N, C-alpha and C positions, 0 to 999 in steps of 0.2 A: 653824329652825322658823318664824321670822317671814316668811321668803321664801315658804314653802309656804302659810302662812295668807294672804299677800297674793295668791298665785296663785289659791287657792280662792275668795277674796273677789271677785277680778276675774271669774272664771268665773261666779260666782253672780249678778253684776250685769249681765253681757252678755245680749244677746238670745237667743231660742230657736234661731234659725237658726245663729248662730255656735256655740252649744253643740253642736248636731248635727254641724256641720262638724268641730269638734275631736274629737268622739267617733269619727267615721268615720276620721279620720287615725290615731288611737290604735289602733283595731281593725285597720286595714290593716297598720300596722307590726308589731303582735303576730302577725298571720297570716304575714307575710313571714318573721320570724325563727323562727317555729314550724315552718313547712313546709320551710324551707331545711335544717334539720338532721334531718328525718325521712324523707328520700328513701332509696331503695335503690340497688343497682348495676345498671346496664343493660349486658348483655353483647352484643357484636356477634359474630354467628356466621355461618359458611358451611358448607353441607353438604359432607362429604368425598365426592368423586366419583372415578370412574375416567376416564382419558383418555390422550391421547398427549402426550409431552414430548420435547424435543430439547435436548441440551447443545450450546451454540454458543460459538465463540471469535470475539470481535469484534476487528476490526483494520481498517486502512486501507492503501491502496496506490495505485500509479500505473499507468494503462492505457498499454500500449505495443504496437507491432506485434510479432508473433512474431519476425520477422526484418527488420532494417533495416541498410542498408549506408551507411557514410560514404564519400563519393567525394571524393578529394583530388587533389593534383598533386605530381609529383616534381621539377618545374622551377619556377624563379622567373620572374616577368614581369608584364606588365600584361594584364588581361582585355580582349581586343579585341572579342569577340563573345559574345552570350548567346542561347541557343536555347530555354531552358525557363524556367518560373516555378514558383511554388508550385502544388501540386496537378496538375502536368502528368503525364499517364501517359507512361511511357517504356518502350522495349524494350532488351534487351541489345545493347550495341554502338552505341546511338543517341548522336549527338553532342549534348553538353550545353552546352559552351562552348569557346572557343578563347583561348589565350594568344598575345600578339603574338610571331610566330616570327622577327622580323628578326634579332635577335642570334644566335639558334641556327642560322639559315640561314647566317649569316656564319661561324659556327664550323664548320659542315659544309664549307664551301668551303675554309676554312683547313686542316682536317684532310685534305681531298683533296689539297691542295698538298703537305702534309707527307708524305703517302703516296707521291706521285709522286717527290718528292725522295729518299725512302728507297729506293724501288724502283730509281731510277736509280743511286744509290750501290751498291746491292746488285748490279746487273748489272755495273757496272764492277769491283767487287771480286771477283765470281765469275770474270770473264775473267782478271783478274790472277792469281788463285789457280790456274786451269787452266793458264795460261802457265808459271807457276813450277813447276808439277807436271811439265810436259813437259820443262822445262830441267833439273829435278833428275834425271829419269830418264836424261838424257843427260850427267849429271855436269857441267853448266855453272853450277849455283848450289849454294850450301851448303844444308844441311838447315835451318839457322836461318832463312834467307830464305824457304824454303817454309813453315815454321811461322808466320812473321809474316804471310804472305799468307793462310794459312788462317784465322788468328785474325781478321784484318780482314774476311774474307769472312763468317765466322760472326757477327761483331758487326753487320755491315750487314744480315744476314738477320734478326737479332733486332730491329734498328731498324725494319725493314720490317713485321714482325709487330706491333710496338708501334704503329706508325702506322696499321695496319689496324684495330687494336682501338680506337684513339682515334676513328677515323672512324665505326666502328660505334656507339660511345657517342654521338657527336654526332648521328648519324641517329636513335638511340633517343630522345635528349632532344628532338629536333625533333618526333618522333611524339607525345611526351607533351604537346605544346602543344595537342593536341586532347583535350579531356576528354570521355570517353564513359561511358555507364552500364554497369556490370558485370553488372546483373541487370534482369529485368523488374519493373516496379513503378510507384510514384507518388512524385514529388518532394514530400516533406513539409517540407523546410527548404532554404533557399538563403542562403548566407553571404556572397556576393560580388555586385558589380554591375560593369557595363562601366566600364572606366577604373581600376578598383581594382588595386593592386599586391599580388601574393601572393608570399611569400618562403618557400622550402622549404629553408632552409639547414640547420636542425637537426632539424626534424620536419615530417611531411607535414601541411599545413593542410587542414582539411575545407572543401570548397566546397559540396557538396550532401549531403543525407541522403535516401536512397531507401528507402521501405518496400516490401517485395516483395508483400505481400498484406494489405490492410486489412480483408478479410472474416474474417480470423482474428487475434484479438488475445490478449494476455496481460496479467495483472495481477501486478505485483511487490509482494507484500504483506509488510509488516514485522510479524512475529509475535513477541511477547515471549518471553523464556526461560521464563517460568512456564507459558505455554500451548503451547509448541512440542512438548512431549512428547505432547500429545493429537492433533497434526496428522499425517496420513499421506496418502500419494499415493492418489488415487482417491476421496477424500472429496468430497461435493457441497458446493457453495458458492452462496450467493445474495448479491447486492450491489446497491447503489443508487448513483446519481450525482446530483450537485446539480441537473443539468438535468432529471432525471426522478426526483424524490424519492419518488414513489408507485409506481414500477415496480421490481419485483424481477427482476433479470437472473440467469440461471443460469450456473454454471461448474463446472469440475472441477479439482482439484489434480493437476498433472502432475509437480511437482518440489518437494522440500523440501531446500533447500541447507544443508549443514553448516557453511558458513563464517559465523562470527558478524560482526555489524555493531554497533560500539559508538559511540554518540553521547551525549556528556555522561554517561558512566558507565552508560548504559542499554543493555543487550545485547538485540539482536533477531536474528531469522533470516529470511532471504528465502524466501518461499513463492511458487511460480509457479502461477497459476490460468489455465487455458485457457478462453477464452470465444468464442462465435460472434458475428460482427458483420455478418451478411449484410444487415441493414437499414441499416447505416451510421450508427447513432445514436451509437456509441462512437468517440471520437477520441483520438489519441495525446496523452498528457499529462494526461488527465482524472483526477481523484481518485475512487477507488471506496471506498465504505464496505462492508466485506466481513463476512459472517457465515458462518463455517465450521461446518458441522454435524458434530460429532465423534462423537455418539452419539444414537440415537433409540430410545425405548421406547414401546410401545403397550399400552393397557389396564391401566395401573398406577394406584394410588391417588395422588391429587394433593392436596396441602395448600397453601394460600396461604403465601407466604413469611412474611407477618406472623404466622401462627399459630405458627411455630417461634420467633419472637422474643418472643411474648406470655408474660407471667406475671401472675397476679392481684395486684392492689394489696394484698390482705390476706395474701399469702404472702411469707414471708421466707426460706424454706428454699432451700438451694443444692443443685442437682442435678448429678451427674457426667455423666449421659447426656442426649442431646438428646431433647426430648419435645414433645407438643402437649397443650393443655387442651381437654377436651370438656365441653360443658354437658349435664349429666344432671339428673334430677329432684331429686337431693339437692344439686346445685350443681356447680361446676367440678371435674372429675376429670382427673388427669394420666396420660397414657400415654407410656411410653418408645417411641421410634421409631428406626428406622435410616433416615437420609436418603440418597437416591440422587442422580441428576442433577437439576439445577435450571435454570430459565430466569428471566426477569425478573419473573415473576408467581408461579409455582408450584414446588413441590419434590416429588419422588417420595418417598413415605414407606411404611414397612411396620413391623409390630411385632405383638406379642401383643395380641389383643383389638381391634386397629385394623381397622375394617370400613367399607365404603361406607355413606354416609348419616349418619354421626356429625356432630353439630353442633360443628364446631371453632371455638373462640373465637379471634377475631383482635384484639379490643379491648374496651374498656369505658368507660362514662360513669357518673358518680356524681351523686347528688342529683337536683335537678329540672332539671338541664341537658338541653338537647335532645340526642337521640341523634345521634351524629356518623356520617359515612359510613365504611364499613369500609375498612381499609387495603388489602385485596386480596380478590379473589373467585375461586372455583373456575371451571373451564371450563363455560361455558353455564349459570351459576347466578346468582341474586341473593342478596345478603346478607340474613340474617334478624336482626331485633332482638328479643331475648327478655329479659324483665325478671324478676328474682327479688328478693324482699325480703331485706334484709340480716338 
């Protein structure tokens, strides 16, 4: 009590200006606390409208030529000549590079000598066999001698055939020193340089990659196992690339592969999308952000996705069915709805009493706080702010 008396005594003794200032502060504080607790609820609404909506599967993939051929070599050696480079147009049968043929030319000469030697032995053994055959007919040699001569003759004949085959192989290997393009196209990759040694001991090394037609490309899209059931051949696709983020390129699904691809326990399936590249803007290896249109509906009621998630702060009731809250004269009223396809903004809705033009609630603000921006809006509409006293 003494403290209060001292305060009033101090106020009584100060000047008029200070008394008015203290009174203004007290009134302001009283108004603040009074108005803060007397505000109502502001509902953020959007008119329910009809429009078009598409269900899409989002994925990414790599752009590649429809057909590309890896050109390799079946012989080992040093690259002695190079006739093409990156982006070089080539024709079928055109010479791309050469491997030093010196060792293989020597092998051909050696096999020719071996063939001549085998043929000479064959001629000699054939004459011996025919001589023994004549002598046997005249009973001058035994049957065993004739059989030995025949065996030697047949063995020499086999050796001659073997030598001919070895020569043919040496000639074939020599021909393989000339690397030619198997198809018409464009060189998109070159893995060797002049002077580099290539070894074809266990597997054919790839020297060049030739794309047959860069005006027709395909995207190899990895679609998750949750979405693959909605993807079918013939569906339309739009995609963007990092180089043209604001351009939507069209495409069509031509193949849905059944073989699964598992990476870190994530299962996906490869979907092939055919795209046109006549303007040459798409290049092999680019990453495409793909949207696959799996279903499209026109003229259906669309509700913002936020409306399906909204529930009034004053409501604690649990509902089994999905619904939306509509602002009517008496306040928020709930309608059960059946949700259809959805995109990143809206969801197709239908249900008893759900009609176009309803003010669907997407959010609310309380007290004297400023109305906040709606979480979502319908097609070609602006959100409405309607206020009801609590």
